N, C-alpha and C positions, 0 to 999 in steps of 0.2 A: 133539488133538495140537498142538504149537507150530508156528507158521508162521514160517519164516525168510525174511528179505528180502534177505540177502546172506550170503556165506560165503567163506572162504579157508583156506589152509593144508591140506596133505595129508601123508600119510606119518607119520613119527614125531613131527612137530611138533604142538603143541596146535592144536585146531580152533577157528576163530572164526565166530560167527554174530551177527547183529543181530536183535533181537526188538522188536516194538511192545508196550508194556505198558499204554499209556494214551493216550486221545485227549482233548484239552482244547480249549477255545475261547480263542484269543488274538487280540485286536483284531477280534473278529467272525468269525474264520476258524478252522477246525479245524486243530489241530497234533498230530502224532503224536509221542509221547515214546518213546524207544527205550532198550533195554538191550543193550550189547555183552556177549556171552557167550563166555568162553574155557574150553574143557574139555580135559582130558588126552587124549593120542592114543589111549589104551586105554579111554577112558570108555565106559560102558554105562548106559542108562536105569535098569537094575536095581541100579546101584551105590548106596552110601550114604556119599558122600564129604563131607568138610568143604567149606565154601564161604566166600568173601569177596565182599561187595558194596561196591564203591568209589564214592565221590563226589568229583568234581573241585573244585578251588579256583577262585578268581576273584572273591572279594568278593561273592558272590551275584549279580553282574552280568555275569560273563564266564566264560571257560574252556570246556573241553570234556572229555568222558569219556576221551579218548585220553591224558590225563595219566598214567593208571595202566595203560596198555596193556602196557608192559614188565614191570611188577610182576606183572600177570596171567599173562603168558606163563611167567615163572619159577615162580610158584606152581603153575600148571597142570602144569609139568614135574615137580613134586613131588607131584602127585596131587590138588591142590585145584581145585575148580571156581570160576571167578571171573566176576564180573559188574561192569559199569560203568554206572551209572544216569545218564541224562540227566534234567535237571530244568529247569523254567522259570526264567528269569533276571529279576532286577529291573531296572527302568529306572534307569540311573545318575543321571538328573536328578530322580528321585522320592525321597521319604523313606519309602517303603513298608517295613514290616517283612517279614522273610523267610517269611511264612506259606505262600506258594505253593511255595517251595523245600522247606520242611519237609513239606508235604503230598505233594509228588512223591516225595521221598526215602522217606517212610513207605510210600507206595503201591508204589514199586519194590521195597522190601524185602519187603513182604507178597506181592507178585506172585511173587517167587522162592520164598519159603517156602511159599506156598500150592500151588505146583506142584513141591514137592521130589521127588516120585516120578517126575515127568517129567524133571527136571533131574539125576536120579541123585545127589541130595545128602541129607544128614542134616539135618533141620530144627532139630535141637538143637545142631548144630555149625556155626552160621552167624555169621561175624564181619562187622562193618561197618568200613570204613576210608575215609580221606579226608585231603585236605590243605587247610589254611587254612579257607575257608568250607565246603569239603567235609568237613573234619575237624569243624567245628561240626555239620554235619548228621549225621555218624556218631555224634558224642557225644550229640546230641539223642536219637537213637534209643536210646542206651544209658542215659542219665541221666534223661530226662524220664519221667513216668508214661506207661505204655502206654495208648493210646486204646482205647475199647471197639470190639472187632472180633473176628470169628471167627478171625483170624490175627494173632498177635502181631508187632509191629514191633521187639521188643527183641532185639538181638543177644546172642550168648554171649561175645563178645570184641570189643575195639576196637583198630584200628591207626590211630593218630592222628599225622599229619605236620604239624608246626607248626599245630595247630588253634586257631582263634579261639573258644575255648569259654567264655571269660569275657566276657559282654556286659553286665555290670553297670557301675555308675558308674566311669568311668576306663578301662574295658575297651574292646575293639574292638567296633564296631557300635552304640554307644550312640546315635548320631545317628538310627538307624532304630528302635531298640526303646524308647528313652527310659525312662520310669518303669515300663514294662511288662516290664522285663528279666527278672523272675522267670519269665515265660512262655517266654522264649527262651534263657536262659543255662544251659547244662549245668553249669557250675561252681557254680551256686547251687541245684542240684537233685540233689546226690549223696546216695544212700541205700544201705542195705546190700544191696539186691537188684540193684545195678548190676553190669555185667560187668567182668572184669579188662581192663586196657588197657596199651598201651605207647605212649609219647609221644616223638616226636623233635623237638628244638628247638635252633636255633642261638642262641648266647649274644648275638649281635648282631642278633637279630630285632627289627625296628623296630615290629612290631605286637604282639608277645607278650613281655612281660618275663619273665625267668627266674623272678622272684618269683611271677608268676602260675602258672607250671607247678609250682613247688614247693608253693604253697598248694593247688593242685588235688590234688597227690600226697598231701599231709598230710591233707586232708579225706577222700580216698578211704581212706587207711589207718586213719583214725579210726573208720570204720564197718566195717572189715574187708574192704574192696575192694582188690585188688592193683592197683598202678599202678607201672609201670617207666618212670622218666623218664631218657631218654638225651639228654644235653647235648653240643653240638658247639661247641667253643671257636672264637669269631671268625666263626661262620657266620651268614648272614642268612636272610631269608625265602625259602623255595623251594630251599634248598641241596640237598635230597634228590632233586630231579627227575632223571629219567634223561637229559633233554636240556635244554630251556630253563631257564635260571637255576640249574641244578645242576651237579654234577661227577660223573665216573665213580667217583671215590674214595668220595664220600659216598652216592651211590646204592648202591654195593656194600655199604657198611657198614650202612646202614639196612635194606637188603634182607636181609642176613645176620642181622641182629638180629630182623627180623620173622619170619624162618624159625625162629630160635631160640625166639621167643616162642610161636609156634604149636606147635612141637615140645614146649615145656614144658607145653602144655595136653594133650599126648598126641594131637594131631590128625594129626601127620606125624612122620616120622623126620628128625632133624637131619642 
């Protein structure tokens, strides 16, 4: 059985727990990596519900899973089980590539899928979502070749909020990935077996040009992969956030469109 280290919310509201999914060594000390788990009030372990695993933004060097806490509550109220994965952060002073971030995101996704029967979810209806660097991690799970493992890390859908998914020349993150960008850049690894996605981007985003998102969409469509690009005139990076850096108007609109996207997959009712 799963061991919960904290919990909150009772009655008709979604229930929250925090789980330890992995222990790693950081600076010679053990560090527990956690997953926040939000489930519907009427959830049962015998259910077979759709799920979303979210990853927070912060340039691979900052941020926290709470970025998608409100998103998780709203989706849980519609019957989706949601998870928010913690991952190791890079040192801002280093030029390390995000290998540990990708490894942790992969392990978090596999942890959830591998215990689908305990979480009351359908392993074939699991989406990955994230914002900025978290969007990169979600897109990595979706676009990169799946690593050899008993449990696949490939999601069935992607919810991408201003994702930094082009790490090639001129794209975001090139200072860390350099000439090895093909190993890290989802935008350079699009193939016909990738999941459908929805992308939210402000036209004034200083990190992701609109042209980058349109090229990503065109490359997806060229191989028969659905990509719904939602542009927000005049908005900058992080405009979608429920609190910090965002607005209630754009949080609401991106949330409604996320619900519509999942409803279009037949996972929930709109």
